[in-house]
Each structure stands twice: as structure tokens, then as C-alpha cells.
C-alpha positions in Angstrom: 153.7 17.7 107.5 155.5 20.2 105.4 158.8 21.7 106.6 158.8 24.8 104.4 155.6 26.9 103.9 155.7 29.7 101.3 152.9 32.2 101.8 151.3 34.8 99.5 150.4 38.0 101.4 147.2 39.8 100.1 144.2 37.6 100.6 146.2 34.8 102.2 148.1 36.1 105.3 146.4 39.5 105.5 142.8 40.4 104.7 143.6 43.4 102.6 141.3 43.0 99.6 138.3 44.7 101.1 140.4 47.7 101.9 142.1 47.7 98.5 138.8 47.4 96.7 137.1 49.9 98.9 139.8 52.5 98.1 139.6 51.7 94.4 135.8 52.0 94.5 136.0 55.4 96.3 138.3 56.8 93.7 136.1 55.6 90.8 133.1 57.3 92.5 135.0 60.6 92.6 135.0 60.3 88.7 131.3 59.5 88.7 131.7 55.8 88.2 129.7 53.3 90.3 131.1 49.7 90.4 130.1 47.0 92.8 132.7 46.3 95.5 132.4 42.5 94.8 133.2 43.0 91.2 136.3 45.1 91.9 137.5 42.4 94.4 136.9 39.7 91.9 139.2 41.4 89.3 141.8 42.2 91.9 142.0 38.6 93.0 143.1 37.6 89.5 145.9 40.2 89.8 146.2 44.0 90.2 147.4 44.3 86.7 144.3 42.5 85.5 142.1 44.9 87.5 143.9 48.0 86.2 143.7 46.7 82.6 140.0 45.8 82.9 138.9 49.2 84.3 141.3 50.9 81.9 139.5 49.4 79.0 136.1 49.9 80.5 136.5 53.5 81.8 139.8 54.8 80.4 141.6 55.1 83.7 145.3 55.4 83.2 148.6 56.1 84.9 147.4 59.1 86.8 144.5 57.2 88.4 146.7 54.2 89.3 149.4 56.4 90.9 146.7 58.2 92.9 145.2 54.9 94.0 148.5 53.5 95.1 149.2 56.7 97.1 145.8 56.6 98.8 146.0 52.8 99.5 149.4 53.3 101.2 148.0 56.1 103.3 145.4 53.8 104.9 146.4 50.2 104.7 149.1 50.1 107.4 146.6 51.2 110.1 143.6 49.3 108.8 145.0 46.0 107.4 145.0 42.9 109.7 146.0 39.3 109.4 143.2 36.8 109.0 141.9 35.4 112.2 144.2 32.7 113.5 147.0 33.4 111.0 149.4 34.8 113.6 149.0 31.7 115.7 149.5 29.4 112.8 152.7 31.1 111.7 153.9 31.0 115.2 153.1 27.3 115.5 155.0 26.5 112.3 158.0 28.4 113.6 157.9 26.9 117.1 157.7 23.4 115.7 161.1 23.8 114.0 159.7 24.5 110.5 160.0 27.6 108.3 157.7 30.2 106.9 158.6 32.2 103.8 156.9 35.2 102.2 156.4 35.5 98.5 154.5 38.5 97.3 154.3 41.0 94.5 154.0 43.7 97.1 157.0 45.8 98.2 158.4 46.1 101.7 155.0 47.2 103.0 154.2 43.6 103.5 157.2 43.2 105.8 156.2 46.3 107.7 152.7 45.0 108.3 154.1 41.6 109.5 156.4 43.5 111.8 153.5 45.7 113.1 151.7 42.5 114.2 154.8 40.8 115.7 154.9 38.2 113.0 158.1 39.0 111.1 160.2 36.8 113.5 158.2 33.8 112.4 159.6 34.1 108.8 162.9 32.9 107.5 163.0 34.7 104.2 161.1 37.2 102.2 160.6 37.7 98.4 159.0 41.1 97.5 158.8 43.2 94.4 162.1 44.8 95.3 163.9 41.5 94.5 163.1 41.9 90.8 162.1 38.3 90.1 159.8 37.5 87.2 156.2 37.8 88.4 154.0 34.8 89.3 153.3 32.3 87.9 157.0 32.1 87.1 158.8 29.7 89.4 161.9 31.8 89.6 161.4 33.3 93.1 160.4 29.9 94.6 163.4 28.2 92.9 165.6 30.9 94.5 164.2 30.0 97.9 164.7 26.3 97.2 168.4 26.8 96.3 169.1 29.3 99.0 167.6 27.2 101.8 168.3 23.7 100.5 164.6 22.9 100.4 163.5 19.4 99.3 160.6 19.7 96.8 158.5 17.2 98.7 159.0 19.2 101.9 157.6 22.5 100.5 154.1 24.0 99.8 152.9 27.3 98.3 149.8 28.7 99.9 147.8 31.4 98.1 144.3 32.6 97.2 144.9 33.0 93.4 145.7 30.8 90.5 149.0 32.8 90.0 150.1 31.7 93.5 149.3 28.1 92.9 150.8 27.9 89.4 154.1 29.4 90.7 154.3 26.6 93.2 153.4 23.9 90.7 155.9 25.3 88.1 158.6 25.1 90.8 157.8 21.5 91.4 156.2 21.8 94.9 152.7 21.3 96.3 150.1 24.0 96.3 147.2 24.9 98.6 144.3 27.1 97.5 142.9 29.2 100.4 139.4 30.3 99.6 136.1 31.3 101.1 134.0 28.6 99.4 134.9 25.0 98.5 135.7 24.9 94.8 137.9 22.7 92.7 141.0 24.2 91.3 143.2 22.5 88.7 146.3 24.0 90.1 145.8 23.0 93.7 146.8 19.9 95.6 144.7 21.1 98.4 141.6 23.3 98.7 140.9 24.7 102.2 138.2 27.0 103.5 139.1 27.1 107.2 142.0 27.4 109.6 141.2 24.0 110.9 141.7 22.4 107.5 144.9 24.4 107.1 146.3 23.0 110.3 145.5 19.4 109.2 147.4 19.9 105.9 150.4 21.7 107.3 
């Protein structure tokens, strides 16, 4: 049982990728570009920077497109994004059993607003967002900050995410990592690979 659970946001706590990819696809279509939704999601799950660079090289999208996408996404995501089924209950369970949840995301404060919107923010002890200015994942800097600030023992902590960047940031900080995915697949950066909420409960 882990005492300190560090969560990624997009694709881990909240099911935001379909909305993000759908918004991106809609904007490409306005420019006469047709890209499969699954392909867009695949690139976004590596990282948003990776997706922007990929489609920038492929179609020449640039700063203006990215800014318009960010604006459109922010207009719709607060009302339409939801946590994965069972995630609110799991975070509550961790909190009520005397353990701690932490958020570590490349997002800004929108992640905290969405947690608050679903009554989840009180289950979390600390938050690392883009506003803190830490080096991006897979750098361990943000997790090391949490470790120092909260006196976290390395063997008591785990990083949970849906991307290699999340897992690598945990491993680079010297803690365990858990890969949350739709389909069972080996991952060299993960100590655990889980595909269901039941499996996650058993690990945590």
C-alpha cells in the first residue's frame, strides 16, 4: 500500500483526450484537412508538443492555429470533461484512509478548477501545474519538490499516468510508476501496468 499517490491529469484522472482530439480535428477540418480522430489522440498521448510539431511538419500549422485551438478547447472542456468512472471514489478512498493524493500536470490551473467542479479538490494535498515553472516531464524536478516538501519516503510513493513521460518522471525521481492504459501492454518504464479500476485498487 502506497502512502503518497501522484497523479497525472489528462488521460489519467480525467477523460479529456477525446474532447481535446475532437476539438483539434474540427479545427483541422475548417482548413480542409481530414485526420482520423484516433491518430490525433495517439500523437497527443505522447505529448501536446509532439502533436503540434507532428501536424506542424505535416500541414504547416503554426502559432495562430495553436492559439485558436487552446482558446476553443478552454471554451468547451470545463463543461464537457469528466473524471474516469470510479476515479472520484478512488481518490476519496485514498484520502479517507489517511494517505495523500497529489496532482502533477503540465496543464495550468484549469486542472484544479475541474477537480473543484467535481468535488475532488479536497482529496488532494498538493498540486503541481504549469504555473509552477518546473522543468517538464520526464524531468524529476517537480516530484522531487513534492518529496522534499512533504517528507515523502521513496518507497512510499508512486506516480500514476498514461504516458511514458509520466512514468519516466517518477522513475527518474526514484519512486515507483504505474501505467494506466486501455489495453494490457508491457512498458519498460512501469512497475505496474493496469487496465481497470479493480487492478488499481489492488496496487494502491
